[in-house]
C-alpha positions as CSV (number, residue, x, y, z in Angstrom):
1,M,0.0,0.0,0.0
2,I,1.3,3.5,-0.9
3,P,1.4,5.8,2.1
4,L,-0.7,8.9,2.0
5,H,1.4,12.1,1.8
6,C,-0.5,15.3,2.6
7,S,0.5,18.8,3.6
8,N,-0.5,22.4,2.8
9,I,1.0,24.5,0.0
10,Y,1.4,27.4,2.4
11,H,3.1,25.4,5.2
12,D,6.5,26.9,5.9
13,S,6.1,29.5,3.2
14,T,8.3,32.2,4.8
15,P,10.6,33.4,2.1
16,P,14.3,33.0,2.4
17,S,16.4,36.1,3.1
18,E,17.6,36.0,-0.5
19,G,17.1,33.8,-3.5
20,E,14.5,31.1,-3.7
21,R,13.7,27.9,-1.9
22,F,12.8,24.8,-4.0
23,E,10.9,21.9,-2.4
24,T,10.0,18.8,-4.4
25,L,6.4,17.9,-3.3
26,F,6.1,14.8,-5.6
27,K,8.3,12.9,-8.0
28,S,7.4,10.0,-10.2
29,K,9.0,8.6,-13.4
30,N,8.8,11.7,-15.7
31,V,6.9,14.2,-13.5
32,E,8.2,16.4,-10.7
33,I,6.1,18.9,-8.8
34,I,8.1,21.6,-7.0
35,R,7.0,24.4,-4.7
36,I,9.1,27.6,-5.0
37,V,9.1,30.3,-2.3
38,S,10.8,33.5,-3.5
39,S,12.5,36.4,-1.8
40,S,12.6,39.7,-3.6
41,T,16.3,39.3,-4.1
42,I,16.8,36.7,-6.8
43,D,19.5,35.7,-9.3
44,Q,18.3,36.8,-12.7
45,E,20.0,33.9,-14.4
46,V,18.9,32.9,-17.9
47,M,17.5,29.4,-17.8
48,C,17.1,26.7,-20.5
49,Q,15.8,23.4,-19.1
50,E,15.8,20.0,-20.6
51,E,12.2,19.3,-19.6
52,D,8.9,21.0,-20.2
53,E,7.6,23.1,-17.4
54,W,4.1,24.2,-16.4
55,F,3.8,26.6,-13.5
56,I,1.2,28.6,-11.6
57,M,1.7,31.7,-9.4
58,I,-0.1,30.6,-6.1
59,E,0.8,33.8,-4.2
60,G,2.5,37.1,-5.1
61,S,3.6,38.4,-8.5
62,A,6.6,38.3,-10.9
63,T,7.9,39.4,-14.2
64,I,9.3,36.8,-16.6
65,M,10.9,37.0,-20.0
66,M,10.5,34.2,-22.6
67,G,12.4,35.0,-25.8
68,D,11.5,38.6,-26.5
69,M,8.2,38.5,-24.7
70,K,7.9,40.0,-21.2
71,R,5.0,38.8,-19.1
72,E,3.7,40.2,-15.8
73,L,2.3,37.4,-13.6
74,V,-0.1,37.7,-10.7
75,K,-1.8,35.3,-8.3
76,G,-3.6,32.6,-10.4
77,D,-1.6,33.1,-13.6
78,Y,0.0,30.0,-15.2
79,C,2.3,29.4,-18.1
80,F,3.8,26.5,-20.1
81,I,7.5,26.6,-21.1
82,E,8.6,24.1,-23.6
83,A,11.9,22.2,-23.1
84,K,14.9,24.3,-24.2
85,Q,13.0,27.5,-24.2
86,V,15.2,30.3,-22.9
87,H,13.5,32.2,-20.1
88,Q,14.4,34.5,-17.2
89,V,12.7,35.8,-14.0
90,L,13.3,39.5,-14.0
91,R,11.5,40.4,-10.8
92,V,9.6,38.7,-8.1
93,E,7.5,39.9,-5.1
94,E,8.8,39.0,-1.7
95,G,6.9,35.9,-0.4
96,S,5.7,34.7,-3.9
97,V,4.8,31.0,-4.0
98,W,5.0,29.1,-7.3
99,L,4.0,25.6,-8.1
100,A,6.0,24.1,-11.0
101,V,5.4,20.8,-12.8
102,H,8.4,19.5,-14.7
103,I,7.6,16.9,-17.4
104,G,10.2,14.9,-19.2
């Protein structure tokens, strides 16, 4: 029997003093679900991942750049980023909570 793993998306959602905290909530074969809690001081590194990513802004706001398109995100907004799509988080509100699903 598989044990039941339950928690709350907002449990321990105090932001780190800088950067972001990543917590894997679930992982199975080709899917990983990650909760991200952000401070307002982030590394604006350009990212290009090997897997597809779908994410939703659970709390807070952010600005992301995908290619030459800038997008302002607020609570409830979600996006899909294809594998190998160059993207960058330009700004994030202190205490933002993201839920990211990596597929691949």
